[in-house]
N, C-alpha and C positions, 0 to 999 in steps of 0.2 A: 639534265640536258642529254640528248641522245647523240652519239657520234654520227656525223654525216657520212653516209655511204654513197659511192657512185654506182652507176648501173652495173658494173662488174663486181660489185660487192666489196670493193676495197675502200678503205677510209679515204676521205677527201684530204688534200694536202693541208698540213698544219699552217697556221698563220704565224707571221713573224712579229714579235713584240719589239725586237731591236735588231739592227745590223751594225757591224763594225768592220772597218778596214784598217789594217795596220801596215805601215812601211818602216823597215829598219834601215838606218843609214850607216855608212862607214864613218862619216864625219859629222859632228854635231852642228857645224856651221851650215850644213845643207838644209836643216829642218825649217828655218823661217821662210825660205823661198817656197817650199811646198805648202806650208801652212797658208801663206798669203794667197797662193794660187787657188786653193780649195775654197777659202772663205769668199774671195772675190767672185768665183764662179757661182757659188750657191746663192749669194745675194742677188745676182742678176737672174739666175734660173728661177729662183723663188718668185721674183716679181713677174716673170713671164708666165709661170705656171699658176700662181694663186691670184695674180692681178694687183698685188700691192706689196710694198717692201716688207721684208721680214723684220720683226722686232729684235733689236740687238740688246740682249741682256748684258753681255760683256764681250770682250774680244774673242772669247773661246766658245761662246754659246749663242745659237740663233734659234728663236722660237717662232713657230708658224702653226697655223691650224692643221697642217699635214704631219707635223712631227717636230721634235726637238733635235736639232743638229748640234753636235759637240765636237770640239777639237781638244785633244789632250796631249801634252808634250811630256816626254820622259827622256832621260839620257839616250841619245842615239835612236829614238823611234818617235813616230807620230801616229796617233789614233784618230780616225774619223768615225763618228758614231751617230746613228739616228735612233731615237726612242719614240715609240708610239705615244700619242697624246691620250691620256686617260679621260674617260667620260663618266660623269656622275648623273644619274637620273633620279629625280626625287618626286615624291607624292606627298606634299605637306598635309593634305586632308587626312591621309591614313598614317602619317608619320612613317612612311616607308621610303627606302632608297636602295639604289643598285649601283654597283661600281663596275665599270668595264675598262679593262686595261687598254683597249684599242689595238689596232694593228698598223703595220707600216706599208700597207698596200698602196695608199695614195702617194706616198713619198719615195717609194723604192726607186722608181725610174729617175727621179731627180738625184737621188743619192748615187746611183750608178753612173749617171752622166758626170757628177762631181768627181767620182773616183777616176773616170777616164780622163777628165780634164787635168786632174792632179798628176796622173801618170805622164801625160803629154808635157806638163810643165817641168817635170824632173827628169826628162829624157837624158840629160847630160850629167845627172848626179849618180853617185854610187849607191844603189839600193842593194842590201845584202840578203834580205828576206822579205817575204810578203805573207800576209795572213788575212783571212776573212772569218768573222765570227757572226753567229746569228743565234738569237733566242727564239726557239719555236715553241708553240704551245697550243693547248686547247682547254677552254674552260669546262670543268666538270662539276657535278653536284656534290661529290663526296670522294673520300679516299678510295672507297671500293670501286667506284666507277672509274677513277683515275687509273687504278691498276689494270682494269679491263681495257681501257684505251691504250695504255702502254703495251699490253700484250698483243694488240693489233699491229703495233709498230715494230716490235722487237722479234727477230727471227730466232734468237738463241736463248730467250728467256720468256717465260709465261708466268708472271707474278700472280699470286693468289692472295687477295687481301684477307681471306678468312683464316689463314694460317701464318701470315707474315706481315711485317710492318717496316717502316724506316728504310724503304727501298732507295738505294743509290747505286746506279749501274753505269760504269764507264768503260769504253772500249775504243780501240783505234784500228781502223782498217786502212793502212797506207796503200797508196797506189804510186806507180812510177809513170811518168809521161815524158816524152822526148820533144824538145824544142830545138830545132836545128840539129846540132851535133851534141847537145847537152841533155842528159837525162836527169830529170828532177824527181826526187822523192817527195811526195805530198802526203802529209799526215791528214787523216780524216777522223779526228777525235770527236766523240760524242758522249755526253753525259745525260742520263735519263733519270727522272724522278717525278714524284708527285708532291707538290708543295701546298701548304695551307697558309693563307695570308689573312690577317685581321685588320680591317680598315675602319677607323672611326670617322664618321661623316657628320659634319655640323653645318646645316643650312639655315638661313634666316627664316624664322617662323616655325622651326622644327626643333624637337629635342635631339640630342646627340644620338646617333644610331651606329651600332657596331655591325659591320657586315663581314661575314666569313666567306672566303673564296678558296676554291681548290683549282689547281691547274696541273695537267699533265705536261711536263716540260722536257725539252731536249736542248741542251746547250752544245752548239757545234763550234769547233775550232779547226778550220782548214788552213794548213800552213806549210811552207817550205821548211826543210830541215836546215840547221846551221851548217851542215857539212857541204851544202851547195850554195855558192855565192851567186845570186841571180844577176849581179852586175856584169857577169860574163855574157849574158843574153843580149841579143839585139833588142831595140825598142819594140819592134813588131812582136818578137817572141815574148817579151815581158807583158805586152798587152794580151797575148794569147794565154799566158799564165794566169793573169788576173781573171779573164773570162772563165778559165777552167776552175778556179777556186770558187767562183760564184755558182757555176754549173753544178759542181759537186754538192754545194750546200742546198741548192734547189732540188737536187735529186733525192737527198735524204728527207727534205720536207715533203716530197711527194710519195716516196716509196718506203720511208722508214729506214731502219737499220739494214744495210746491204753491204756486200763484199765489194 
């Protein structure tokens, strides 16, 4: 696979395999209200977008053709996540198969609307921190190509697969932004690597097939620091903060590593 280049010679934006939004609460009793608001919104938004109700796997997981939406509860925090739906293509006559992780393009807007609806529903609750996570990547044919692709995304590192291996690179470029009279420090943590996955596929009428896949990956974590309590922000400024976190993630998806 050749890396897609735009007219200016830069790499095209990476695709998202998953998105995550996390809210941290001061009181654990605040969590159920936010959880119900998000699930209620998504069920209705999914029916409007896809044209049919989402299949409810259990209370915390909704499956749709556009993605798998999950809600995970932990002490004092709640995670909303969407994972791309993997696609398997088979050719029984040649006993061949291909595995595609899929992307979140079709479901991203629904996910963002769900996050906004959640923020509206918890306007009167005490949120202490907010975070956005995304798994970005590009399918490559080999580890060598994966290193080349990473080199196009990284400004401070140019990996060479001929003399190195087991690359794992993590860095944080924090930024400050002021909302009203409160200055918030936002971590922009990114982890870069090339991963190899082995998938065993078994389809009716075919022998089991083992597919090897390589991906150049960037795991992003955009978050407010514990030293700043975002509950002091007005609701409008909290919404601006959420938009900023997503904008920073999309910026890295488009430009790669950046200050």
